[in-house]
C-alpha positions, 0 to 999 in steps of 0.5 A, a space after each residue: 777672749 774665748 776662741 771663736 766657734 765656727 757657726 757651723 758647729 752651732 746646733 740650730 733648734 727647730 724654733 729658730 725657723 720662725 719668721 726672723 723679727 725686723 732689725 732694730 735701728 741702728 742708734 747711730 743712724 737716729 741719734 747724735 751727741 749726748 741723745 747717743 750717749 745716753 741711750 747706749 746700744 740697745 741691742 746689746 741690752 735686749 740681748 743681755 735679758 737672756 743672760 740675765 734669765 740664764 743667770 738666774 736659772 738652776 738648770 740648762 733651758 730649752 730655747 722656747 722656754 729661754 725665750 719666753 722668759 726674757 720676753 722675746 720670740 724664739 727666732 729673736 732669742 736664737 739669733 743673740 744666742 749664736 753670737 753668744 755662742 761664738 764668744 763663749 758667754 753661752 754654751 749649748 748642749 749637743 744632745 738636748 739643745 739646751 742653753 746654759 752659761 758659758 765658760 767665758 761668763 765664768 771667767 768674767 764672774 772670776 775676774 770680778 770676784 778677784 777685784 772686788 773689795 767688800 768692805 771698800 764697797 760697803 764704805 761707799 754704800 754705808 756713807 750714802 745710807 748714813 747721809 739720807 737717813 742721818 745715821 751712825 753706821 759701821 763695818 764689822 768683820 771676823 778677826 783674830 779676837 772675834 767680831 771686830 769694828 773696821 769702819 765707823 761713820 757717826 751721824 750729826 748726833 752721834 750715839 754716846 758709844 765709847 766704840 773705835 775702830 779695832 774694838 772686838 764685840 762681845 757675842 751675845 750682848 751686841 747685834 754685831 756679835 749675835 750676827 757673828 755667833 749665829 751665822 759663822 761655823 760653831 768651830 769659830 765662836 764655840 771658845 768665845 761663846 762659852 767664856 761669855 756664858 760662864 761670865 753671864 753666869 757669875 754676873 749679877 746682871 741679867 738680860 742675856 743667855 745664860 746657858 748654851 741652850 738660851 743662847 741657841 734660841 736667841 741665835 735662832 731668832 737672829 737667822 730667822 730675822 736674818 739680821 741681829 738687833 739689840 735694845 739697850 743690851 750692851 750700852 743702856 738707851 743704844 739700840 742696834 741692828 746688824 746685817 749680814 752680807 754673804 760671799 759667793 760661797 754663802 759665807 758670812 763676809 762682814 756685818 752692816 751696823 746701824 745703831 742710835 738712841 732710844 726714842 730717835 732709832 727706829 728699832 721696829 722690824 720692818 721699819 726704815 732703819 731695818 728695811 734700808 740697812 737690809 736692802 744695802 746688805 742685799 745689794 752688797 752681797 749681790 755685788 761678792 757673788 752671792 745667791 740666795 738660790 744655789 745653782 745646780 747641774 740637774 737638767 
């Protein structure tokens, strides 16, 4: 717990002179038993709206703007901010009076990140999606040899794919490989990419990129869709999606895979599988601390 600040050290904004809102009823006085357990403490939930606004805003905020975004009067917001300031959850610039997340909020975030296990969270999320949509799903991470499958869950009608845990996926002929090739630094993927391009040029089979320029066009499409998909490229009649999960630094942490047979697997962009897997990946990215809109310190 951060040191408790003295009330006199907190700057009072002129907006706080407004008449105070009537105090909210204490849940303990009107509820009991299971109702009280379900309802929680309303004042905490109300005050948390201020923290949500500050978390999503890249700049420190004036009281009136913060209150408006949180859907409350400046006087009411000020009362919550006084407590948040004392606890170190919120900080206030002594010159401008603007509010920002405080040091204790940072410590809370770092503690969460230190405890979070992305693969464990992904396994739980994918199990729910597998059961709901009856899909074959998996998780891939970047290993010493390339994109590596580390978890696999089959549907009630398994795809006839000879994949197993520990398999390293090709960069240019699998949805998993395309995703990692598109989002990882080229320093990690360049050697593997050149080997596959050389093998492709020697092969009589067609369909995949054969030059670096062709590969870059394919990878640009992956970044444009923010996902990779293949239709029978690595395994005939097997379609697949792979969605990116990012960590708090914006780096690719893992890929979520879904695959199935042609004719029963919805391979459309914006289709049921694309939408469900994308939402799952975005939620996991959030859990890992990723923000699509980078914060900055500009006033």
